[in-house]
N, C-alpha and C positions, 0 to 999 in steps of 0.2 A: 165275692170280690175280696181279695186280701187287703190288708192295710198298706199304706204307702211305704215304700222302701226309700232309705236315704239315697239321695241323688249321687250319681257318678258322672264325672266329666264336667265340661263347661256348661253352665246354665245358658240357655238361649231359646229363642222363639222363632216361629215361621220357618221351621225346618221340615224335612220329609223323612219318612221311614218306609222300609219295605223288607220283605223276606228275601232270603237267598239260600242257596244250598239245600233247599227243601225243608230245613228244620231250624234255621237261624235267621237273624234279622240285623238290620243296620239302620241307625239314625245318621243323617248327614246334613251339613250346611246349616243355614239359619242366621239369626242376628243376635249378637251378644255385645251391643254397644258399637259394633261395626260388623260388616258382612263377614261370614265365616265359611270355611270349607272343611272344618273338622268333621270326623266321623266317630261313631261309637258302635262297636259290634255288640250283638246280643247272642249269648250262647243258647244251645237247645234246652237249657234249663232256666232260661230267662234272666241270666246274669248279664248286666250291662258292663262293658269294659271301659277303661279309661280312654281318654282322647287319643285318636290316631291323627297324626299330622295330615292336614287337608291336601287333597289333590284337585287340581282344576280351579276354575274361577270361583271366588267367594261370592255367595249369593243367598238370598232368602226367598220365601214365597214360591218355592219350586214344588214339583211332584215327583213321584217315583212309582215304578211298576215292575213286576217280574216279566220275563220273557224266556223263550227257549224251553228245551226239555231237560236241561242239566242244572237247573237252579240258578240261572243268571238273572240279573236285574239291571235297571238303569235309573239314574236321576236325570231329570230334564226340565228345561225352561227355568223361570224364576227371574228375580230382580237383582242385578249386579250394581245398581245405581241407575241403570236403565234396563229396559226389558230385554230379556235374553231368550234364545232358543237353543242354547248349548245343551249337550247331553254328556253324561259320564257313565260308561258301562261298569258294571259290578260283576266280578267273576263269582263262580260258585264257592270260592273260599273267602269272599268278602273283600277282595282287592279292588279298589276303585281306580279306573283308568283316567288318563288325561282327557282334557276337553275334546269332544267331537264337534266339529262345526255344525251349528244348528240348522234345522230344516223347519220350514213353516213359520207362522207368525210368532214373533217374539212376544212373550207375555208372562206375567206372574199370576199368583192367586188362582191357579187352575187346579185340576184334579186328574188322577190317573188310576187305572186299574188293569188287571189282567183279564183276558177273555180268550175263548177258543182253545184253551188248554195250554197254549205255548206262545201267545202273542199278548200285546198290550195296547192301551189307548190312552192318550192325553186329550183332555177336552175342556172347553170353556176357558174362562180367565178374565183378568181385569180389562176394562173397556167394554164390558157387556159382550164379550166374544162368545160365540156358540160353535165355532169350528172345532174339529177334532183332528188328531194326527195318529194314525195307526203305527204300531211298532211290529215289525216282522219277527219271526222266530229266530232270526240271527241278530236282532237288535238294531235293525235299520229303521229309522223314523221316516215316515212318508210325508209328502207335502199335505197342505191343508185340505180337509174334506169340508165342503160347505156345511155350515152349522144347521142343526135341527133343534128345535125347542127354544126356550127362552134363554137369551144371552145373560150370563151372570158370572160372578166371581165368588171366591171364598166358600166354595162348595166342597163336597167330598164324594168319593167314589170307592167302590169295592167290587170284588168278584162275588158271584153267587151261582149256585146250580152246577158247579163244576166247570162250566165253559162260557158263562155269560157274565155281564157286569151291569152296574147301575150307577148313574150320577144322581146326586140328590141335594136339595136344599140350596143355600147360598143367598146372595144379595144381588139385585139388579141395578145398583147405582151406576149411573152414567156420568153425571157431573155433580150430583147432589148426594144426599144420604141414601137414596133409593129405598127399596122395600126388601125386607127379609122374606124368603120364600120357603115353601115346603114341598114344591113339586119335584118329581123325579123323571128321569129318562132312562129307559132300559136299553141295553146294548146286547144284541144277539151274538151267537157264536161265530158270525162272520164280520163282526165289528160294525154293524149297521145300528145307528142310534135311532130310537123311536121318538115320536112326538111326546110332548109333555103329558104326564099323568098327574091328575089333580092331587095335590099334596095331602099327606096324612100326617097328623101330629103338628107340633109347634113349629112355626116358621123360624128359621135361625140361620146364622152364618158362622164361619170359623169353627167348624165342627170336624170330626174325624169319623172314618168308617173302616171296617175290616170284616172279612169273611170269617165264618166259624163253622165248626162241626164238619171239617173235611175228613173224609175217610182215607186210610192209608192205602 
């Protein structure tokens, strides 16, 4: 791992990031003293660009996933001051679209990942939610799928194996502090979420996950 690079753009927390265009990435939204809709593009050499004026509703605690076969992505859900189910599509050149009316249960502190080669899934979230919402290869978000596994928030998700995904870790707070978790839930290439797998490693929340070692 290389040493830290000097930051570019507005410092903020509780944002989301996702790849687009097959070899680039984008950070978006978050909280910087107030809710934000700013984005920062990342080049295919890892250079982070300065702020791009935000598009869509300002919010934090959202998630993002890729979809389609041409390098598209979308931001979804989050907290605008109240729970949201809005989405914003991202083109394969990193252009963020205006709000798309939300589908499914509004929530923040969820996770999302790609699966099936060209689709995505949002899952879990604040309020001990365990439902998921599938994303088609045209970026259409489906209604809630009944949850599988332990409801939780502040978890992470990523793709693996080329066409599958995994949700992991998080916190099961309902009204109190709850318990940090280390369990995982696998997602097959049809978007079906499996039952809890006993956790490995340290239980924790507010983490991040990403796939690696993809072949060209």
